[in-house]
C-alpha positions in Angstrom: -12.9 21.0 6.9 -12.6 20.9 10.6 -15.8 19.5 12.2 -16.6 18.2 8.3 -17.3 14.7 9.0 -20.9 13.6 10.3 -20.8 12.9 14.1 -22.9 10.4 14.5 -21.5 8.6 10.6 -19.7 5.4 10.9 -18.5 6.2 7.3 -15.8 8.8 6.1 -19.1 10.9 4.7 -18.2 14.5 4.6 -20.6 16.6 6.0 -21.4 20.4 5.5 -22.7 22.7 8.4 -26.5 24.7 7.7 -24.3 27.7 9.2 -21.7 27.6 6.2 -24.7 28.0 4.1 -24.9 24.2 2.9 -26.5 21.1 3.9 -26.1 17.4 3.9 -23.0 15.6 2.1 -20.7 17.3 0.0 -18.8 16.4 -2.9 -15.5 14.6 -2.0 -14.1 15.8 -5.9 -14.8 19.2 -4.5 -13.5 19.1 -1.2 -10.7 17.6 -2.5 -10.1 20.7 -5.0 -10.6 23.2 -2.1 -7.5 21.7 -0.2 -5.3 21.5 -3.5 -6.1 25.4 -3.0 -5.9 25.7 0.6 -2.3 23.4 0.7 -1.0 26.5 -1.9 -2.0 29.0 0.2 -0.5 27.8 3.3 2.6 27.1 1.2 3.2 30.2 0.2 2.3 31.4 3.8 5.4 29.6 5.0 8.0 29.1 2.6 9.9 32.0 3.9 10.5 30.0 7.5 10.8 26.6 5.3 13.6 25.3 3.0 11.7 23.0 1.8 8.6 24.6 0.6 10.6 28.1 -0.4 12.7 25.3 -2.7 9.1 24.2 -4.1 7.9 27.7 -4.7 11.0 28.1 -6.6 10.3 25.4 -8.7 7.2 26.3 -10.1 8.8 29.2 -11.7 8.0 28.4 -15.4 11.3 27.6 -17.0 11.4 24.3 -18.0 8.7 22.1 -19.5 7.5 20.7 -16.4 5.0 23.5 -16.6 4.2 23.8 -20.4 0.4 23.4 -20.5 -0.5 23.5 -16.7 -3.2 21.9 -15.0 -6.9 23.4 -14.8 -7.8 23.1 -11.5 -12.0 23.1 -12.2 -13.5 19.3 -11.3 -12.4 17.2 -13.2 -15.6 15.1 -13.6 -17.5 18.0 -15.1 -15.5 17.3 -18.3 -16.3 13.3 -18.0 -18.1 11.8 -20.9 -21.6 10.1 -19.8 -20.0 6.6 -19.9 -18.6 7.4 -16.4 -20.7 10.2 -15.2 -21.4 7.5 -12.3 -17.7 8.2 -10.9 -18.7 11.6 -9.7 -21.8 10.0 -7.6 -19.1 7.5 -6.3 -16.6 10.0 -5.2 -19.5 12.2 -3.9 -20.2 8.7 -1.4 -16.5 8.3 -0.5 -16.7 5.0 -2.5 -13.0 5.3 -4.1 -12.5 1.7 -5.2 -15.8 1.9 -7.5 -14.7 5.6 -8.8 -11.4 3.8 -9.7 -12.8 0.8 -11.5 -15.4 2.8 -13.5 -12.5 4.9 -14.9 -10.1 2.1 -15.5 -13.0 0.6 -17.1 -13.3 3.7 -18.9 -9.7 3.9 -20.2 -9.6 0.6 -21.5 -12.6 0.6 -23.3 -11.1 3.7 -25.2 -7.8 1.6 -25.9 -9.8 -1.1 -27.4 -12.5 0.2 -29.7 -12.1 -1.9 -32.8 -11.4 -0.1 -36.2 -11.5 -2.9 -39.6 -10.0 -1.4 -42.4 -10.8 -3.0 -45.6 -8.1 -3.0 -48.6 -9.1 -4.4 -52.4 -8.4 -4.2 -55.6 -7.0 -5.7 -59.1 -4.2 -8.1 -58.9 -0.6 -6.3 -58.3 -2.1 -2.8 -57.2 -0.1 -2.7 -54.2 -2.6 -3.7 -51.8 0.1 -6.0 -49.5 2.4 -3.3 -49.6 -0.3 -0.4 -48.8 -0.8 -2.8 -45.7 2.3 -2.8 -44.7 3.0 1.0 -45.0 0.1 1.5 -42.9 1.4 -0.7 -40.0 5.0 0.7 -39.8 6.5 -2.6 -41.6 8.5 -3.0 -45.1 8.0 -5.4 -47.0 10.4 -7.8 -45.7 9.7 -7.4 -42.0 8.3 -10.3 -40.3 4.3 -10.6 -39.9 4.2 -8.6 -43.2 1.7 -9.4 -46.1 3.1 -11.0 -48.8 4.0 -8.8 -51.5 4.6 -10.2 -55.3 3.9 -9.6 -59.2 1.2 -12.2 -59.3 -1.9 -12.5 -57.0 -0.9 -13.5 -53.4 -4.0 -12.6 -52.0 -6.6 -15.7 -52.4 -8.5 -15.8 -49.2 -9.8 -12.8 -46.5 -6.3 -12.4 -44.3 -6.7 -10.3 -41.6 -3.7 -8.0 -40.5 -3.6 -6.5 -37.4 -1.0 -3.2 -36.1 1.3 -4.5 -34.3 0.9 -1.9 -31.7 -2.4 -1.2 -31.6 -4.3 -4.7 -32.4 -7.6 -3.3 -32.0 -6.9 -1.6 -35.2 -7.2 -4.3 -38.4 -6.4 -4.2 -41.8 -8.0 -6.3 -44.2 -6.3 -7.6 -47.3 -9.1 -8.7 -49.9 -8.6 -11.3 -52.5 -9.2 -9.1 -56.1 -12.6 -8.5 -57.6 -13.6 -10.4 -59.8 -11.2 -13.7 -59.5 -12.6 -17.3 -59.6 -13.6 -17.7 -56.1 -14.6 -14.1 -55.4 -16.8 -12.8 -58.5 -17.9 -9.2 -58.4 -22.0 -10.1 -58.0 -21.4 -11.8 -54.8 -18.1 -10.4 -53.6 -19.5 -8.7 -50.5 -21.0 -11.2 -49.3 -18.1 -13.5 -49.4 -15.7 -10.9 -47.7 -18.2 -10.5 -45.2 -18.8 -6.7 -45.5 -20.5 -6.0 -42.2 -17.7 -6.0 -40.2 -16.0 -3.5 -42.4 -15.6 0.1 -41.0 -14.7 1.8 -44.5 -13.3 0.1 -47.8 -10.3 1.6 -49.5 -9.9 0.4 -53.4 -6.9 0.5 -55.0 -5.4 0.5 -58.3 -1.9 1.4 -59.8 -3.4 2.9 -63.1 -6.9 3.4 -63.7 -9.8 2.1 -62.0 -11.5 -1.0 -63.6 -15.0 -2.0 -64.2 -15.0 -4.5 -61.1 -13.5 -1.7 -58.8 -16.3 0.7 -60.2 -18.9 -2.6 -59.7 -17.6 -2.8 -56.5 -17.3 0.7 -55.4 -21.3 1.1 -56.3 -22.2 -1.8 -54.4 -20.4 -0.4 -51.2 -22.6 2.5 -51.8 -25.5 0.8 -51.9 -24.8 -0.9 -48.6 -24.3 2.3 -47.0 -20.6 2.0 -46.6 -17.9 4.7 -46.7 -15.0 4.3 -49.5 -12.3 6.0 -50.9 -10.1 5.4 -54.2 -6.6 5.2 -54.0 -3.8 5.8 -56.8 -1.3 3.8 -55.9 2.5 3.7 -57.2 2.9 7.2 -57.4 6.3 7.8 -57.3 6.9 5.4 -60.4 4.7 7.8 -62.4 6.2 10.9 -60.7 10.0 9.5 -61.8 8.5 8.4 -65.3 7.0 12.2 -65.7 10.6 13.3 -64.9 11.6 12.2 -68.2 9.7 14.9 -70.2 11.2 18.1 -71.2 8.5 20.4 -69.5 8.3 18.4 -66.2 6.2 20.0 -63.3 5.8 18.1 -60.4 2.4 19.9 -59.3 1.0 19.8 -62.6 1.7 15.8 -63.2 -0.4 15.2 -60.1 -3.4 17.8 -60.9 -3.6 15.6 -63.8 -3.2 11.9 -62.8 -6.2 12.6 -60.1 -8.0 14.7 -62.5 -8.0 11.6 -65.0 -8.7 9.1 -62.1 -11.7 11.4 -61.0 -13.0 12.0 -64.5 -12.6 8.2 -65.4 -14.9 7.3 -62.2 -17.7 10.3 -63.0 -18.1 8.8 -66.4 -19.1 5.8 -64.9 -21.8 7.1 -62.5 -19.3 7.5 -59.4 -20.9 10.5 -58.1 -18.3 12.7 -56.2 -15.7 9.8 -56.1 -12.5 10.7 -53.7 -9.4 10.0 -55.2 -5.8 9.7 -53.4 -2.6 9.8 -54.4 -0.4 7.4 -52.3 3.1 6.1 -52.3 3.7 3.1 -50.4 7.1 4.0 -50.3 7.0 7.3 -49.0 3.8 7.7 -47.1 4.9 11.6 -45.9 4.8 12.9 -49.6 1.4 13.2 -51.7 -2.1 12.3 -50.2 -1.7 10.1 -47.6 -2.2 13.1 -44.8 -5.4 14.1 -47.1 -6.3 10.6 -46.8 -5.8 10.5 -42.9 -8.0 14.0 -42.5 -10.9 12.8 -44.5 -10.9 9.3 -42.6 -10.5 11.3 -39.0 -13.6 13.9 -40.2 -15.7 11.0 -41.8 -15.3 8.0 -39.1 -17.8 8.3 -36.1 -16.2 9.9 -32.7 -15.7 7.1 -31.1 -13.3 5.5 -33.5 -11.1 8.2 -34.7 -8.3 8.1 -31.9 -8.5 4.7 -32.9 -7.2 5.4 -36.2 -4.8 7.9 -34.9 -2.9 6.1 -32.9 -2.3 3.5 -35.2 -1.1 5.8 -38.2 2.8 6.6 -39.0 4.0 9.9 -38.0 4.2 10.8 -41.3 4.1 14.8 -40.5 4.5 17.1 -37.7 0.5 17.5 -37.5 0.0 14.0 -36.5 2.4 14.0 -33.8 0.6 17.1 -32.5 -2.8 15.5 -32.5 -1.6 12.4 -31.1 0.0 14.4 -28.0 -3.7 16.0 -28.0 -5.0 12.9 -27.9 -2.7 11.8 -24.8 -3.4 14.9 -23.0 -7.0 14.9 -23.1 -6.9 11.3 -21.0 -4.7 13.0 -18.5 -7.5 14.0 -16.0 -8.7 10.4 -15.9 -5.4 9.3 -15.0 -5.0 11.6 -12.8 -8.3 11.2 -10.9 -7.6 7.5 -10.9 -4.5 8.2 -9.0 -6.7 10.8 -6.4 -9.3 7.7 -6.1 -6.8 5.3 -5.4 -4.9 7.7 -2.6 -8.3 7.9 -1.2 -7.3 4.1 0.3 -6.1 4.7 3.7 -2.7 2.6 3.7 0.3 4.6 3.6 2.8 4.0 0.4 0.2 2.3 -2.0 -0.8 5.4 -3.8 3.0 5.8 -4.7 3.0 2.3 -5.8 0.0 2.0 -8.0 1.0 5.5 -9.2 3.9 4.4 -10.1 2.9 0.9 -12.1 0.2 3.3 -13.5 2.9 5.6 -15.1 4.8 3.6 -16.7 2.4 1.7 -18.7 0.7 5.2 -19.3 4.2 6.6 -20.5 5.1 3.1 -22.6 2.2 4.5 -24.6 3.4 7.7 -25.5 6.7 6.3 -26.0 5.3 3.4 -28.9 2.7 6.0 -30.2 5.6 8.6 -30.9 7.5 5.7 -32.1 10.7 6.4 -29.7 11.0 2.8 -29.0 13.8 0.7 -30.2 12.6 -1.0 -32.6 10.4 1.5 -34.3 13.6 3.9 -34.2 15.9 1.3 -35.9 13.3 0.9 -38.7 12.8 5.0 -39.5 16.6 4.4 -39.6 16.5 1.7 -42.4 13.3 3.3 -44.4 15.0 7.0 -43.8 18.5 6.2 -44.5 19.7 8.2 -41.4 21.9 6.0 -38.9 20.2 5.0 -36.1 23.2 6.6 -34.0 22.1 10.3 -35.6 18.6 9.5 -34.2 19.6 9.2 -30.7 21.7 12.5 -30.8 18.2 14.5 -31.2 16.3 12.5 -28.4 16.5 14.6 -25.1 13.7 12.6 -23.1 15.4 10.0 -20.9 12.1 8.1 -21.4 13.2 7.9 -24.7 14.6 4.2 -26.5 15.2 3.0 -23.0 13.3 0.5 -21.0 10.7 2.3 -18.7 10.6 1.1 -15.2 9.0 2.4 -12.1 12.6 2.8 -11.0 13.1 4.7 -13.8 10.3 6.8 -13.4 10.8 7.5 -9.8 14.1 8.7 -10.4 12.9 11.0 -12.8 10.3 12.3 -10.3 12.9 12.8 -7.5 14.4 15.0 -9.4 11.3 17.4 -10.6 11.6 19.3 -6.9 7.9 20.7 -7.2 7.0 17.0 -7.8 9.0 15.2 -5.2 7.7 17.8 -2.4 4.1 16.9 -3.6 5.2 13.3 -3.2 6.2 13.7 0.4 3.3 16.3 1.1 0.7 13.3 -0.2 1.9 10.6 2.3 2.6 12.8 5.2 -0.8 14.0 5.1 -2.3 10.7 5.3 -1.8 11.0 9.3 -3.7 14.6 10.1 -7.3 13.9 11.7 -9.8 14.0 9.6 -8.7 15.8 6.6 -5.5 13.6 5.7 -7.3 11.6 3.4 -9.1 14.3 1.1 -5.6 16.1 1.2 -3.8 13.0 -0.3 -6.1 12.5 -2.6 -5.7 16.4 -4.1 -1.8 16.1 -4.2 -2.2 12.9 -5.8 -4.2 14.3 -8.6 -1.7 17.5 -8.5 1.5 15.1 -8.8 0.3 12.5 -12.0 -1.1 15.5 -13.4 1.7 17.4 -13.5 4.0 14.3 -13.9 2.5 13.0 -17.0 2.2 16.3 -18.7 5.9 16.4 -18.2 6.7 13.4 -19.3 4.3 13.7 -22.6 6.0 17.6 -23.6 9.3 16.2 -23.7 8.4 12.8 -25.5 6.5 14.7 -28.3 9.3 17.2 -28.7 11.7 14.4 -29.2 9.3 13.1 -31.7 9.3 16.4 -33.7 12.6 16.4 -33.3 13.5 12.4 -35.0 10.5 13.5 -37.8 12.5 16.8 -38.8 16.2 14.1 -38.5 14.9 11.9 -40.6 13.6 14.1 -43.3 16.8 16.3 -43.2 15.1 19.4 -41.7 17.1 21.9 -39.0 16.3 20.2 -35.7 17.7 23.2 -34.0 14.2 24.8 -34.0 
């Protein structure tokens, strides 16, 4: 790195000498990664005579989740999507402010991808209850779609997800009602804005449902049949002497599919659902189907809006959150390029607060979500709290809390101290600080995410009465 700045340049541009086998400007991101490698070599060399560095190395031993899924030190820009490919060019030109702005714009865009889901069916089919369950609400919660034995939907009504306002479920009036005749139904409800339709019935699918499905198909939109109130049917079947739950479900599904095929619906997709017990029956299969058939850029919007109905969804949410950590870490590195002491740590803490809040809400570990889970599962709230291990669950996330936790992670605390101290090193200080900031942010977010995901699994198991000791 010594002599890396062009001697005649008035800006901080890195220059690689011809005698070193290269020529011209070099990538700042590559330089940062080189410096990270050099720092590690230096720490290992000096640790025997330095107490702080020795303690840092000791903490690197994988005895806690802090090192689970440890970061790949390859250039993170290599995997950036096309939308922010210009970030690499900005970093190469040392325009860290522009790089940070592009990364933030990309992340904001990903968090605000719109998803519009149309829910339709005849009166009393359970549309509103399904909408409430999908949004994690009970029928009597504030903001819930009104339910009743008579038709409660007389106009198109939108219901945004309480935690993800970019996801909207639309409660459509029943097909064939006086104000919404079947032949003009799709035009009247504004079908263009919907990503897909869910047609709900609590018995067999009727003539108007079939007409609607054919018209949706003609408009080249996706639609799915949901046979609702399956819990009522299963309870009725239990009265039979030869009751077999698996066979009862198979028969109900086959009856629905056969009826739809008899009305010229080819390969109908039918899902048996209880809105009061989403973890049972076909709701998981419905999610898998929607995820598979949605455009790639809308899948995370669906995933995060989904209730935590099984361990697979919790794991998928963890993977989705984890895929973004490299972007947050690169954003942190770009901010660290500002030659002002203290700014990087302050900005990192503000950013981490927002990211960790997303983790907590996404896993349903905030206080309101846990209270709703307690009410719906019948497991006392205090018992759900008992299985929590992360200090970030069911509390208010603040910069002070995160700083306290970071200071308790010896390796991360050492990296933070090195980052600020490195700024005073001539020529190499800023690139060094950028590399350290990337590493610190990546490690910290990975650690927080792992602990919260583990808590989400324990809470899910406890709510279902499963063993949480494994």
